[in-house]
PDB file of N, H, CA, C and O in Angstrom:
ATOM      1  N   MET A   1     196.542   5.110  70.580  1.00  0.00           N
ATOM      2  CA  MET A   1     196.173   6.104  71.844  1.00  0.00           C
ATOM      3  C   MET A   1     194.529   6.731  71.076  1.00  0.00           C
ATOM      4  O   MET A   1     194.075   6.621  69.937  1.00  0.00           O
ATOM      5  N   ALA A   2     194.056   7.325  72.205  1.00  0.00           N
ATOM      6  H   ALA A   2     194.425   7.414  73.130  1.00  0.00           H
ATOM      7  CA  ALA A   2     192.800   7.789  71.861  1.00  0.00           C
ATOM      8  C   ALA A   2     193.675   9.561  71.906  1.00  0.00           C
ATOM      9  O   ALA A   2     194.614  10.035  72.547  1.00  0.00           O
ATOM     10  N   SER A   3     192.279  10.312  70.349  1.00  0.00           N
ATOM     11  H   SER A   3     191.517   9.927  69.829  1.00  0.00           H
ATOM     12  CA  SER A   3     193.430  11.729  71.447  1.00  0.00           C
ATOM     13  C   SER A   3     192.087  12.755  71.702  1.00  0.00           C
ATOM     14  O   SER A   3     191.045  13.025  71.104  1.00  0.00           O
ATOM     15  N   LYS A   4     192.871  13.215  73.160  1.00  0.00           N
ATOM     16  H   LYS A   4     193.717  12.996  73.647  1.00  0.00           H
ATOM     17  CA  LYS A   4     191.291  13.993  73.483  1.00  0.00           C
ATOM     18  C   LYS A   4     191.690  15.383  72.757  1.00  0.00           C
ATOM     19  O   LYS A   4     192.768  15.957  72.604  1.00  0.00           O
ATOM     20  N   ILE A   5     190.024  15.754  72.280  1.00  0.00           N
ATOM     21  H   ILE A   5     189.148  15.287  72.404  1.00  0.00           H
ATOM     22  CA  ILE A   5     189.927  16.662  71.877  1.00  0.00           C
ATOM     23  C   ILE A   5     189.788  18.299  72.752  1.00  0.00           C
ATOM     24  O   ILE A   5     188.646  18.413  73.197  1.00  0.00           O
ATOM     25  N   THR A   6     190.232  18.914  72.913  1.00  0.00           N
ATOM     26  H   THR A   6     191.160  18.821  72.551  1.00  0.00           H
ATOM     27  CA  THR A   6     190.522  20.103  74.032  1.00  0.00           C
ATOM     28  C   THR A   6     189.601  20.605  73.747  1.00  0.00           C
ATOM     29  O   THR A   6     188.999  20.140  72.779  1.00  0.00           O
ATOM     30  N   SER A   7     189.003  21.884  74.500  1.00  0.00           N
ATOM     31  H   SER A   7     189.492  22.262  75.286  1.00  0.00           H
ATOM     32  CA  SER A   7     187.529  22.938  74.467  1.00  0.00           C
ATOM     33  C   SER A   7     187.759  23.293  73.675  1.00  0.00           C
ATOM     34  O   SER A   7     186.881  23.292  72.812  1.00  0.00           O
ATOM     35  N   GLU A   8     189.165  23.901  73.318  1.00  0.00           N
ATOM     36  H   GLU A   8     189.878  23.902  74.019  1.00  0.00           H
ATOM     37  CA  GLU A   8     189.777  24.971  72.927  1.00  0.00           C
ATOM     38  C   GLU A   8     189.457  24.640  71.238  1.00  0.00           C
ATOM     39  O   GLU A   8     188.999  25.411  70.395  1.00  0.00           O
ATOM     40  N   ALA A   9     189.857  23.277  71.101  1.00  0.00           N
ATOM     41  H   ALA A   9     190.229  22.652  71.787  1.00  0.00           H
ATOM     42  CA  ALA A   9     190.264  22.347  69.877  1.00  0.00           C
ATOM     43  C   ALA A   9     188.777  22.437  69.153  1.00  0.00           C
ATOM     44  O   ALA A   9     188.880  22.931  68.030  1.00  0.00           O
ATOM     45  N   MET A  10     187.297  22.050  69.546  1.00  0.00           N
ATOM     46  H   MET A  10     187.213  21.648  70.458  1.00  0.00           H
ATOM     47  CA  MET A  10     186.260  22.254  70.118  1.00  0.00           C
ATOM     48  C   MET A  10     185.402  23.185  69.474  1.00  0.00           C
ATOM     49  O   MET A  10     184.627  22.982  68.540  1.00  0.00           O
ATOM     50  N   GLN A  11     185.773  24.811  70.437  1.00  0.00           N
ATOM     51  H   GLN A  11     186.403  24.976  71.196  1.00  0.00           H
ATOM     52  CA  GLN A  11     185.899  25.461  70.122  1.00  0.00           C
ATOM     53  C   GLN A  11     186.199  26.078  68.566  1.00  0.00           C
ATOM     54  O   GLN A  11     185.184  26.492  68.008  1.00  0.00           O
ATOM     55  N   SER A  12     187.009  26.150  68.072  1.00  0.00           N
ATOM     56  H   SER A  12     187.834  25.813  68.525  1.00  0.00           H
ATOM     57  CA  SER A  12     187.873  26.686  67.087  1.00  0.00           C
ATOM     58  C   SER A  12     186.668  25.900  66.386  1.00  0.00           C
ATOM     59  O   SER A  12     185.656  26.514  66.050  1.00  0.00           O
ATOM     60  N   ARG A  13     186.812  24.456  66.167  1.00  0.00           N
ATOM     61  H   ARG A  13     187.635  23.957  66.440  1.00  0.00           H
ATOM     62  CA  ARG A  13     186.266  24.058  65.205  1.00  0.00           C
ATOM     63  C   ARG A  13     185.097  23.373  64.957  1.00  0.00           C
ATOM     64  O   ARG A  13     184.919  22.250  64.485  1.00  0.00           O
ATOM     65  N   LEU A  14     183.852  24.732  65.585  1.00  0.00           N
ATOM     66  H   LEU A  14     183.996  25.644  65.969  1.00  0.00           H
ATOM     67  CA  LEU A  14     182.807  24.763  65.541  1.00  0.00           C
ATOM     68  C   LEU A  14     182.293  26.448  64.976  1.00  0.00           C
ATOM     69  O   LEU A  14     181.331  27.073  64.528  1.00  0.00           O
ATOM     70  N   GLU A  15     183.670  26.576  65.370  1.00  0.00           N
ATOM     71  H   GLU A  15     184.451  26.069  65.733  1.00  0.00           H
ATOM     72  CA  GLU A  15     183.448  28.840  65.083  1.00  0.00           C
ATOM     73  C   GLU A  15     184.133  28.076  63.068  1.00  0.00           C
ATOM     74  O   GLU A  15     183.923  28.709  62.034  1.00  0.00           O
ATOM     75  N   SER A  16     184.621  27.181  63.096  1.00  0.00           N
ATOM     76  H   SER A  16     184.792  26.666  63.936  1.00  0.00           H
ATOM     77  CA  SER A  16     184.612  27.906  61.668  1.00  0.00           C
ATOM     78  C   SER A  16     183.810  26.954  60.654  1.00  0.00           C
ATOM     79  O   SER A  16     183.638  27.187  59.457  1.00  0.00           O
ATOM     80  N   LEU A  17     183.203  25.472  61.597  1.00  0.00           N
ATOM     81  H   LEU A  17     183.343  25.282  62.569  1.00  0.00           H
ATOM     82  CA  LEU A  17     181.683  25.247  60.795  1.00  0.00           C
ATOM     83  C   LEU A  17     180.939  26.223  60.627  1.00  0.00           C
ATOM     84  O   LEU A  17     180.513  26.329  59.477  1.00  0.00           O
ATOM     85  N   GLU A  18     180.427  27.437  61.769  1.00  0.00           N
ATOM     86  H   GLU A  18     180.774  27.351  62.703  1.00  0.00           H
ATOM     87  CA  GLU A  18     179.126  28.230  61.646  1.00  0.00           C
ATOM     88  C   GLU A  18     180.431  28.735  60.451  1.00  0.00           C
ATOM     89  O   GLU A  18     180.406  28.374  59.274  1.00  0.00           O
ATOM     90  N   ILE A  19     181.277  29.425  60.913  1.00  0.00           N
ATOM     91  H   ILE A  19     181.297  29.718  61.869  1.00  0.00           H
ATOM     92  CA  ILE A  19     181.951  30.364  58.944  1.00  0.00           C
ATOM     93  C   ILE A  19     181.287  30.257  58.576  1.00  0.00           C
ATOM     94  O   ILE A  19     180.241  30.895  58.454  1.00  0.00           O
ATOM     95  N   GLN A  20     182.099  28.304  57.842  1.00  0.00           N
ATOM     96  H   GLN A  20     182.949  27.786  57.941  1.00  0.00           H
ATOM     97  CA  GLN A  20     181.501  27.885  56.087  1.00  0.00           C
ATOM     98  C   GLN A  20     180.132  27.750  56.712  1.00  0.00           C
ATOM     99  O   GLN A  20     180.563  28.478  57.606  1.00  0.00           O
ATOM    100  N   SER A  21     179.084  27.546  57.028  1.00  0.00           N
ATOM    101  H   SER A  21     178.733  26.955  56.302  1.00  0.00           H
ATOM    102  CA  SER A  21     177.828  27.703  57.002  1.00  0.00           C
ATOM    103  C   SER A  21     176.898  28.618  56.946  1.00  0.00           C
ATOM    104  O   SER A  21     175.696  28.580  56.682  1.00  0.00           O
ATOM    105  N   ALA A  22     178.303  30.207  57.498  1.00  0.00           N
ATOM    106  H   ALA A  22     179.279  30.238  57.712  1.00  0.00           H
ATOM    107  CA  ALA A  22     177.540  31.074  57.220  1.00  0.00           C
ATOM    108  C   ALA A  22     177.930  31.740  55.254  1.00  0.00           C
ATOM    109  O   ALA A  22     177.100  32.183  54.460  1.00  0.00           O
ATOM    110  N   TYR A  23     179.089  31.598  55.090  1.00  0.00           N
ATOM    111  H   TYR A  23     179.763  31.238  55.735  1.00  0.00           H
ATOM    112  CA  TYR A  23     179.461  31.421  53.514  1.00  0.00           C
ATOM    113  C   TYR A  23     178.679  30.524  52.881  1.00  0.00           C
ATOM    114  O   TYR A  23     177.790  31.134  52.286  1.00  0.00           O
ATOM    115  N   GLN A  24     178.564  28.884  52.675  1.00  0.00           N
ATOM    116  H   GLN A  24     179.286  28.389  53.158  1.00  0.00           H
ATOM    117  CA  GLN A  24     177.632  28.671  51.885  1.00  0.00           C
ATOM    118  C   GLN A  24     175.631  29.117  52.269  1.00  0.00           C
ATOM    119  O   GLN A  24     174.798  28.851  51.402  1.00  0.00           O
ATOM    120  N   GLU A  25     175.302  29.613  53.296  1.00  0.00           N
ATOM    121  H   GLU A  25     175.978  29.828  54.000  1.00  0.00           H
ATOM    122  CA  GLU A  25     174.356  30.295  53.380  1.00  0.00           C
ATOM    123  C   GLU A  25     173.895  31.565  52.208  1.00  0.00           C
ATOM    124  O   GLU A  25     172.874  31.762  51.549  1.00  0.00           O
ATOM    125  N   ASP A  26     174.906  32.114  52.309  1.00  0.00           N
ATOM    126  H   ASP A  26     175.735  31.955  52.844  1.00  0.00           H
ATOM    127  CA  ASP A  26     175.431  33.709  51.698  1.00  0.00           C
ATOM    128  C   ASP A  26     175.248  33.127  50.400  1.00  0.00           C
ATOM    129  O   ASP A  26     174.073  33.301  50.076  1.00  0.00           O
ATOM    130  N   MET A  27     175.923  32.478  49.461  1.00  0.00           N
ATOM    131  H   MET A  27     176.878  32.337  49.724  1.00  0.00           H
ATOM    132  CA  MET A  27     175.954  31.664  48.234  1.00  0.00           C
ATOM    133  C   MET A  27     174.601  31.141  47.763  1.00  0.00           C
ATOM    134  O   MET A  27     174.111  31.428  46.670  1.00  0.00           O
ATOM    135  N   ILE A  28     174.081  30.414  48.603  1.00  0.00           N
ATOM    136  H   ILE A  28     174.479  30.181  49.491  1.00  0.00           H
ATOM    137  CA  ILE A  28     172.448  30.405  47.925  1.00  0.00           C
ATOM    138  C   ILE A  28     172.091  31.346  47.465  1.00  0.00           C
ATOM    139  O   ILE A  28     171.981  31.624  46.271  1.00  0.00           O
ATOM    140  N   GLU A  29     171.708  32.380  49.011  1.00  0.00           N
ATOM    141  H   GLU A  29     171.798  32.154  49.981  1.00  0.00           H
ATOM    142  CA  GLU A  29     170.842  33.715  48.350  1.00  0.00           C
ATOM    143  C   GLU A  29     171.076  34.165  46.934  1.00  0.00           C
ATOM    144  O   GLU A  29     170.344  34.342  45.960  1.00  0.00           O
ATOM    145  N   HIS A  30     172.791  34.327  47.253  1.00  0.00           N
ATOM    146  H   HIS A  30     173.386  34.183  48.044  1.00  0.00           H
ATOM    147  CA  HIS A  30     173.117  34.877  45.655  1.00  0.00           C
ATOM    148  C   HIS A  30     172.744  33.748  45.154  1.00  0.00           C
ATOM    149  O   HIS A  30     171.546  34.014  45.244  1.00  0.00           O
ATOM    150  N   LEU A  31     172.751  32.164  44.464  1.00  0.00           N
ATOM    151  H   LEU A  31     173.724  31.948  44.391  1.00  0.00           H
ATOM    152  CA  LEU A  31     172.553  31.848  43.343  1.00  0.00           C
ATOM    153  C   LEU A  31     170.795  31.694  43.626  1.00  0.00           C
ATOM    154  O   LEU A  31     170.189  31.631  42.556  1.00  0.00           O
ATOM    155  N   ASN A  32     170.237  31.652  44.390  1.00  0.00           N
ATOM    156  H   ASN A  32     170.730  31.703  45.259  1.00  0.00           H
ATOM    157  CA  ASN A  32     168.302  32.077  44.735  1.00  0.00           C
ATOM    158  C   ASN A  32     168.122  33.465  43.642  1.00  0.00           C
ATOM    159  O   ASN A  32     167.331  33.550  42.702  1.00  0.00           O
ATOM    160  N   GLU A  33     169.017  34.378  44.058  1.00  0.00           N
ATOM    161  H   GLU A  33     169.659  34.308  44.822  1.00  0.00           H
ATOM    162  CA  GLU A  33     169.052  35.308  43.200  1.00  0.00           C
ATOM    163  C   GLU A  33     169.456  35.313  41.612  1.00  0.00           C
ATOM    164  O   GLU A  33     168.521  35.826  40.998  1.00  0.00           O
ATOM    165  N   ALA A  34     169.952  35.131  41.196  1.00  0.00           N
ATOM    166  H   ALA A  34     170.712  34.714  41.695  1.00  0.00           H
ATOM    167  CA  ALA A  34     170.415  35.027  40.066  1.00  0.00           C
ATOM    168  C   ALA A  34     169.767  33.601  39.611  1.00  0.00           C
ATOM    169  O   ALA A  34     169.466  33.801  38.434  1.00  0.00           O
ATOM    170  N   LEU A  35     169.632  33.108  39.732  1.00  0.00           N
ATOM    171  H   LEU A  35     169.877  32.945  40.687  1.00  0.00           H
ATOM    172  CA  LEU A  35     168.047  31.643  38.928  1.00  0.00           C
ATOM    173  C   LEU A  35     166.587  33.049  38.813  1.00  0.00           C
ATOM    174  O   LEU A  35     165.896  33.494  37.897  1.00  0.00           O
ATOM    175  N   GLY A  36     166.703  33.294  40.218  1.00  0.00           N
ATOM    176  H   GLY A  36     167.264  32.932  40.962  1.00  0.00           H
ATOM    177  CA  GLY A  36     164.964  34.531  39.405  1.00  0.00           C
ATOM    178  C   GLY A  36     165.753  35.227  38.400  1.00  0.00           C
ATOM    179  O   GLY A  36     165.932  34.479  37.439  1.00  0.00           O
ATOM    180  N   GLN A  37     166.088  35.931  38.305  1.00  0.00           N
ATOM    181  H   GLN A  37     165.943  36.539  39.086  1.00  0.00           H
ATOM    182  CA  GLN A  37     166.560  36.355  37.532  1.00  0.00           C
ATOM    183  C   GLN A  37     166.894  36.012  36.009  1.00  0.00           C
ATOM    184  O   GLN A  37     167.522  36.811  35.314  1.00  0.00           O
ATOM    185  N   GLN A  38     166.685  35.444  35.785  1.00  0.00           N
ATOM    186  H   GLN A  38     166.175  34.795  36.349  1.00  0.00           H
ATOM    187  CA  GLN A  38     167.671  34.390  34.752  1.00  0.00           C
ATOM    188  C   GLN A  38     165.999  33.971  34.580  1.00  0.00           C
ATOM    189  O   GLN A  38     165.485  34.325  33.519  1.00  0.00           O
ATOM    190  N   HIS A  39     165.060  33.176  35.651  1.00  0.00           N
ATOM    191  H   HIS A  39     165.478  32.888  36.513  1.00  0.00           H
ATOM    192  CA  HIS A  39     163.859  33.210  35.102  1.00  0.00           C
ATOM    193  C   HIS A  39     162.931  33.764  34.154  1.00  0.00           C
ATOM    194  O   HIS A  39     162.326  33.263  33.206  1.00  0.00           O
ATOM    195  N   LEU A  40     162.988  35.630  34.942  1.00  0.00           N
ATOM    196  H   LEU A  40     163.479  36.037  35.712  1.00  0.00           H
ATOM    197  CA  LEU A  40     162.404  36.634  34.763  1.00  0.00           C
ATOM    198  C   LEU A  40     162.743  36.912  33.037  1.00  0.00           C
ATOM    199  O   LEU A  40     161.878  37.279  32.242  1.00  0.00           O
ATOM    200  N   GLU A  41     164.849  36.528  32.515  1.00  0.00           N
ATOM    201  H   GLU A  41     165.551  36.229  33.160  1.00  0.00           H
ATOM    202  CA  GLU A  41     165.053  37.405  31.124  1.00  0.00           C
ATOM    203  C   GLU A  41     164.185  35.298  30.433  1.00  0.00           C
ATOM    204  O   GLU A  41     163.084  35.753  30.123  1.00  0.00           O
ATOM    205  N   ILE A  42     164.119  34.530  30.270  1.00  0.00           N
ATOM    206  H   ILE A  42     165.014  34.161  30.522  1.00  0.00           H
ATOM    207  CA  ILE A  42     163.462  34.062  29.777  1.00  0.00           C
ATOM    208  C   ILE A  42     162.430  34.092  29.587  1.00  0.00           C
ATOM    209  O   ILE A  42     161.936  33.826  28.491  1.00  0.00           O
ATOM    210  N   GLN A  43     161.618  34.517  30.883  1.00  0.00           N
ATOM    211  H   GLN A  43     162.019  34.734  31.773  1.00  0.00           H
ATOM    212  CA  GLN A  43     160.093  34.444  30.196  1.00  0.00           C
ATOM    213  C   GLN A  43     160.187  35.556  28.430  1.00  0.00           C
ATOM    214  O   GLN A  43     159.944  35.373  27.237  1.00  0.00           O
ATOM    215  N   GLN A  44     160.580  36.423  29.124  1.00  0.00           N
ATOM    216  H   GLN A  44     160.778  36.572  30.093  1.00  0.00           H
ATOM    217  CA  GLN A  44     161.276  37.522  28.126  1.00  0.00           C
ATOM    218  C   GLN A  44     160.877  37.028  26.910  1.00  0.00           C
ATOM    219  O   GLN A  44     159.834  37.117  26.264  1.00  0.00           O
ATOM    220  N   LEU A  45     162.647  36.126  26.623  1.00  0.00           N
ATOM    221  H   LEU A  45     163.495  36.054  27.148  1.00  0.00           H
ATOM    222  CA  LEU A  45     163.130  35.560  25.633  1.00  0.00           C
ATOM    223  C   LEU A  45     162.175  34.772  24.980  1.00  0.00           C
ATOM    224  O   LEU A  45     162.305  34.590  23.769  1.00  0.00           O
ATOM    225  N   ASN A  46     161.050  34.176  25.708  1.00  0.00           N
ATOM    226  H   ASN A  46     160.945  34.324  26.691  1.00  0.00           H
ATOM    227  CA  ASN A  46     160.142  33.150  25.369  1.00  0.00           C
ATOM    228  C   ASN A  46     159.038  34.369  24.834  1.00  0.00           C
ATOM    229  O   ASN A  46     158.813  34.487  23.629  1.00  0.00           O
ATOM    230  N   LYS A  47     158.496  35.099  25.667  1.00  0.00           N
ATOM    231  H   LYS A  47     158.680  35.003  26.646  1.00  0.00           H
ATOM    232  CA  LYS A  47     157.467  36.233  24.560  1.00  0.00           C
ATOM    233  C   LYS A  47     158.546  37.278  23.256  1.00  0.00           C
ATOM    234  O   LYS A  47     158.217  37.653  22.131  1.00  0.00           O
ATOM    235  N   GLN A  48     159.171  37.377  23.613  1.00  0.00           N
ATOM    236  H   GLN A  48     159.438  37.072  24.527  1.00  0.00           H
ATOM    237  CA  GLN A  48     160.172  37.367  22.157  1.00  0.00           C
ATOM    238  C   GLN A  48     160.128  36.441  20.739  1.00  0.00           C
ATOM    239  O   GLN A  48     159.712  36.770  19.628  1.00  0.00           O
ATOM    240  N   LEU A  49     160.744  35.093  21.216  1.00  0.00           N
ATOM    241  H   LEU A  49     161.083  34.826  22.118  1.00  0.00           H
ATOM    242  CA  LEU A  49     160.198  34.271  20.161  1.00  0.00           C
ATOM    243  C   LEU A  49     159.263  34.045  19.824  1.00  0.00           C
ATOM    244  O   LEU A  49     159.115  33.528  18.717  1.00  0.00           O
ATOM    245  N   ASP A  50     158.344  34.301  20.538  1.00  0.00           N
ATOM    246  H   ASP A  50     158.465  34.721  21.437  1.00  0.00           H
ATOM    247  CA  ASP A  50     156.603  33.969  20.274  1.00  0.00           C
ATOM    248  C   ASP A  50     156.242  35.170  19.274  1.00  0.00           C
ATOM    249  O   ASP A  50     155.859  34.966  18.122  1.00  0.00           O
ATOM    250  N   LEU A  51     156.386  36.295  19.770  1.00  0.00           N
ATOM    251  H   LEU A  51     156.697  36.460  20.706  1.00  0.00           H
ATOM    252  CA  LEU A  51     156.185  37.608  18.824  1.00  0.00           C
ATOM    253  C   LEU A  51     156.980  36.947  17.489  1.00  0.00           C
ATOM    254  O   LEU A  51     156.390  36.251  16.663  1.00  0.00           O
ATOM    255  N   VAL A  52     158.037  37.193  17.433  1.00  0.00           N
ATOM    256  H   VAL A  52     158.516  37.759  18.104  1.00  0.00           H
ATOM    257  CA  VAL A  52     159.182  36.657  16.008  1.00  0.00           C
ATOM    258  C   VAL A  52     158.235  36.097  15.571  1.00  0.00           C
ATOM    259  O   VAL A  52     157.509  36.715  14.792  1.00  0.00           O
ATOM    260  N   SER A  53     157.815  34.226  16.063  1.00  0.00           N
ATOM    261  H   SER A  53     158.404  33.724  16.695  1.00  0.00           H
ATOM    262  CA  SER A  53     156.728  33.513  15.033  1.00  0.00           C
ATOM    263  C   SER A  53     156.529  33.945  14.633  1.00  0.00           C
ATOM    264  O   SER A  53     157.014  34.369  13.584  1.00  0.00           O
ATOM    265  N   SER A  54     155.118  34.317  15.484  1.00  0.00           N
ATOM    266  H   SER A  54     154.724  33.973  16.336  1.00  0.00           H
ATOM    267  CA  SER A  54     154.240  35.087  14.795  1.00  0.00           C
ATOM    268  C   SER A  54     154.518  35.853  13.426  1.00  0.00           C
ATOM    269  O   SER A  54     153.815  35.883  12.416  1.00  0.00           O
ATOM    270  N   ILE A  55     155.667  36.426  13.664  1.00  0.00           N
ATOM    271  H   ILE A  55     156.239  36.401  14.484  1.00  0.00           H
ATOM    272  CA  ILE A  55     155.352  37.560  12.456  1.00  0.00           C
ATOM    273  C   ILE A  55     155.882  37.223  11.592  1.00  0.00           C
ATOM    274  O   ILE A  55     156.088  38.110  10.764  1.00  0.00           O
ATOM    275  N   LEU A  56     156.418  35.803  11.240  1.00  0.00           N
ATOM    276  H   LEU A  56     156.251  35.082  11.912  1.00  0.00           H
ATOM    277  CA  LEU A  56     156.948  34.996  10.687  1.00  0.00           C
ATOM    278  C   LEU A  56     156.030  34.390  10.208  1.00  0.00           C
ATOM    279  O   LEU A  56     156.235  34.336   8.995  1.00  0.00           O
ATOM    280  N   ARG A  57     154.872  33.761  10.534  1.00  0.00           N
ATOM    281  H   ARG A  57     154.705  33.806  11.519  1.00  0.00           H
ATOM    282  CA  ARG A  57     153.783  32.488  10.160  1.00  0.00           C
ATOM    283  C   ARG A  57     153.452  34.387   9.357  1.00  0.00           C
ATOM    284  O   ARG A  57     153.423  34.534   8.135  1.00  0.00           O
ATOM    285  N   GLN A  58     153.274  35.430  10.212  1.00  0.00           N
ATOM    286  H   GLN A  58     153.298  35.311  11.205  1.00  0.00           H
ATOM    287  CA  GLN A  58     152.317  36.149   8.659  1.00  0.00           C
ATOM    288  C   GLN A  58     152.941  36.283   7.731  1.00  0.00           C
ATOM    289  O   GLN A  58     152.304  36.203   6.681  1.00  0.00           O
ATOM    290  N   LEU A  59     154.543  36.564   7.609  1.00  0.00           N
ATOM    291  H   LEU A  59     155.061  36.629   8.462  1.00  0.00           H
ATOM    292  CA  LEU A  59     154.814  37.200   6.787  1.00  0.00           C
ATOM    293  C   LEU A  59     155.053  35.910   6.429  1.00  0.00           C
ATOM    294  O   LEU A  59     156.272  35.919   6.600  1.00  0.00           O
ATOM    295  N   LYS A  60     154.693  34.313   5.895  1.00  0.00           N
ATOM    296  H   LYS A  60     153.702  34.307   5.756  1.00  0.00           H
ATOM    297  CA  LYS A  60     154.749  33.554   5.186  1.00  0.00           C
ATOM    298  C   LYS A  60     153.273  33.451   4.706  1.00  0.00           C
ATOM    299  O   LYS A  60     153.309  33.255   3.491  1.00  0.00           O
ATOM    300  N   ASN A  61     151.746  33.512   5.238  1.00  0.00           N
ATOM    301  H   ASN A  61     151.716  33.672   6.224  1.00  0.00           H
ATOM    302  CA  ASN A  61     150.700  33.495   5.187  1.00  0.00           C
ATOM    303  C   ASN A  61     150.589  34.869   3.898  1.00  0.00           C
ATOM    304  O   ASN A  61     149.801  34.941   2.956  1.00  0.00           O
ATOM    305  N   GLU A  62     151.550  35.718   4.252  1.00  0.00           N
ATOM    306  H   GLU A  62     152.190  35.659   5.018  1.00  0.00           H
ATOM    307  CA  GLU A  62     151.122  36.912   3.361  1.00  0.00           C
ATOM    308  C   GLU A  62     151.404  36.602   1.485  1.00  0.00           C
ATOM    309  O   GLU A  62     150.619  36.834   0.565  1.00  0.00           O
ATOM    310  N   ALA A  63     152.806  36.013   1.424  1.00  0.00           N
ATOM    311  H   ALA A  63     153.444  35.825   2.171  1.00  0.00           H
ATOM    312  CA  ALA A  63     153.839  35.443   0.845  1.00  0.00           C
ATOM    313  C   ALA A  63     153.206  34.680  -0.131  1.00  0.00           C
ATOM    314  O   ALA A  63     153.231  34.887  -1.345  1.00  0.00           O
ATOM    315  N   GLY A  64     152.518  33.599   0.591  1.00  0.00           N
ATOM    316  H   GLY A  64     152.498  33.430   1.576  1.00  0.00           H
ATOM    317  CA  GLY A  64     151.929  32.403  -0.098  1.00  0.00           C
ATOM    318  C   GLY A  64     153.114  31.996  -0.689  1.00  0.00           C
ATOM    319  O   GLY A  64     154.239  32.100  -0.201  1.00  0.00           O
ATOM    320  N   ALA A  65     152.746  31.430  -1.986  1.00  0.00           N
ATOM    321  H   ALA A  65     151.832  31.345  -2.383  1.00  0.00           H
ATOM    322  CA  ALA A  65     153.452  30.326  -2.745  1.00  0.00           C
ATOM    323  C   ALA A  65     154.788  31.470  -2.626  1.00  0.00           C
ATOM    324  O   ALA A  65     155.777  30.746  -2.517  1.00  0.00           O
ATOM    325  N   ASP A  66     155.137  32.575  -2.605  1.00  0.00           N
ATOM    326  H   ASP A  66     154.333  33.163  -2.694  1.00  0.00           H
ATOM    327  CA  ASP A  66     157.100  32.785  -3.502  1.00  0.00           C
ATOM    328  C   ASP A  66     157.512  32.459  -2.333  1.00  0.00           C
ATOM    329  O   ASP A  66     158.400  33.277  -2.091  1.00  0.00           O
ATOM    330  N   ILE A  67     157.407  31.739  -1.429  1.00  0.00           N
ATOM    331  H   ILE A  67     156.685  31.074  -1.625  1.00  0.00           H
ATOM    332  CA  ILE A  67     158.219  30.971  -0.389  1.00  0.00           C
ATOM    333  C   ILE A  67     159.040  30.029  -1.082  1.00  0.00           C
ATOM    334  O   ILE A  67     158.332  29.245  -1.714  1.00  0.00           O
ATOM    335  N   LYS A  68     159.798  29.891  -1.158  1.00  0.00           N
ATOM    336  H   LYS A  68     160.373  30.529  -0.644  1.00  0.00           H
ATOM    337  CA  LYS A  68     159.806  28.663  -1.109  1.00  0.00           C
ATOM    338  C   LYS A  68     161.580  28.112   0.068  1.00  0.00           C
ATOM    339  O   LYS A  68     162.313  28.777   0.800  1.00  0.00           O
ATOM    340  N   ARG A  69     161.572  26.853  -0.285  1.00  0.00           N
ATOM    341  H   ARG A  69     160.976  26.313  -0.880  1.00  0.00           H
ATOM    342  CA  ARG A  69     161.834  26.229   0.669  1.00  0.00           C
ATOM    343  C   ARG A  69     163.606  26.706   0.118  1.00  0.00           C
ATOM    344  O   ARG A  69     163.770  27.518  -0.793  1.00  0.00           O
ATOM    345  N   PRO A  70     164.757  26.056   0.836  1.00  0.00           N
ATOM    346  CA  PRO A  70     166.404  26.816   0.634  1.00  0.00           C
ATOM    347  C   PRO A  70     166.811  25.017  -0.889  1.00  0.00           C
ATOM    348  O   PRO A  70     167.699  24.907  -1.735  1.00  0.00           O
ATOM    349  N   SER A  71     165.601  24.009  -0.488  1.00  0.00           N
ATOM    350  H   SER A  71     164.880  24.098   0.199  1.00  0.00           H
ATOM    351  CA  SER A  71     165.946  23.399  -1.104  1.00  0.00           C
ATOM    352  C   SER A  71     165.325  22.965  -2.339  1.00  0.00           C
ATOM    353  O   SER A  71     165.484  21.982  -3.062  1.00  0.00           O
ATOM    354  N   GLU A  72     164.388  24.228  -2.379  1.00  0.00           N
ATOM    355  H   GLU A  72     164.259  25.027  -1.792  1.00  0.00           H
ATOM    356  CA  GLU A  72     163.703  24.565  -4.349  1.00  0.00           C
ATOM    357  C   GLU A  72     164.438  25.311  -4.660  1.00  0.00           C
ATOM    358  O   GLU A  72     164.543  24.927  -5.824  1.00  0.00           O
ATOM    359  N   GLU A  73     165.354  26.451  -4.569  1.00  0.00           N
ATOM    360  H   GLU A  73     165.269  26.763  -3.623  1.00  0.00           H
ATOM    361  CA  GLU A  73     165.702  27.957  -4.565  1.00  0.00           C
ATOM    362  C   GLU A  73     166.499  27.173  -5.554  1.00  0.00           C
ATOM    363  O   GLU A  73     166.989  26.045  -5.611  1.00  0.00           O
ATOM    364  N   VAL A  74     166.444  27.985  -6.132  1.00  0.00           N
ATOM    365  H   VAL A  74     166.046  28.901  -6.086  1.00  0.00           H
ATOM    366  CA  VAL A  74     167.343  27.824  -8.592  1.00  0.00           C
ATOM    367  C   VAL A  74     169.382  28.516  -7.362  1.00  0.00           C
ATOM    368  O   VAL A  74     169.601  29.442  -6.582  1.00  0.00           O
ATOM    369  N   PRO A  75     170.096  27.579  -7.830  1.00  0.00           N
ATOM    370  CA  PRO A  75     171.183  28.590  -6.868  1.00  0.00           C
ATOM    371  C   PRO A  75     171.329  29.562  -8.124  1.00  0.00           C
ATOM    372  O   PRO A  75     170.555  29.479  -9.078  1.00  0.00           O
ATOM    373  N   PRO A  76     172.319  30.444  -8.067  1.00  0.00           N
ATOM    374  CA  PRO A  76     172.767  31.853  -8.057  1.00  0.00           C
ATOM    375  C   PRO A  76     173.731  31.177  -9.201  1.00  0.00           C
ATOM    376  O   PRO A  76     174.301  30.109  -8.980  1.00  0.00           O
ATOM    377  N   PRO A  77     173.902  32.074 -10.769  1.00  0.00           N
ATOM    378  CA  PRO A  77     173.710  32.002 -11.666  1.00  0.00           C
ATOM    379  C   PRO A  77     176.241  32.076 -11.616  1.00  0.00           C
ATOM    380  O   PRO A  77     176.836  32.490 -12.611  1.00  0.00           O
ATOM    381  N   HIS A  78     177.037  31.597 -10.321  1.00  0.00           N
ATOM    382  H   HIS A  78     176.553  31.261  -9.513  1.00  0.00           H
ATOM    383  CA  HIS A  78     177.792  31.593 -10.151  1.00  0.00           C
ATOM    384  C   HIS A  78     178.086  30.766  -9.348  1.00  0.00           C
ATOM    385  O   HIS A  78     179.140  30.970  -8.746  1.00  0.00           O
ATOM    386  N   TYR A  79     177.301  29.519  -9.009  1.00  0.00           N
ATOM    387  H   TYR A  79     176.445  29.353  -9.498  1.00  0.00           H
ATOM    388  CA  TYR A  79     177.813  28.305  -8.817  1.00  0.00           C
ATOM    389  C   TYR A  79     178.062  27.355  -9.297  1.00  0.00           C
ATOM    390  O   TYR A  79     178.569  26.446  -8.640  1.00  0.00           O
TER     391      TYR A  79
END
């Protein structure tokens, strides 16, 4: 048997879908805000990383041959 959908049931389903849509729109807005904030934080972190890398390169150039790789270092006497 085919069931008939009453206008009240249809109205109830429509209201439910509208509520879900409103929640989804709100969630999308919050996610977009979070994404924008994360993008700014990543840009700041990249700038800091560039600065630290530059400082390390400068220190390495100033130290010249005095800096050795860990594999080239002599182990401490207690080893």
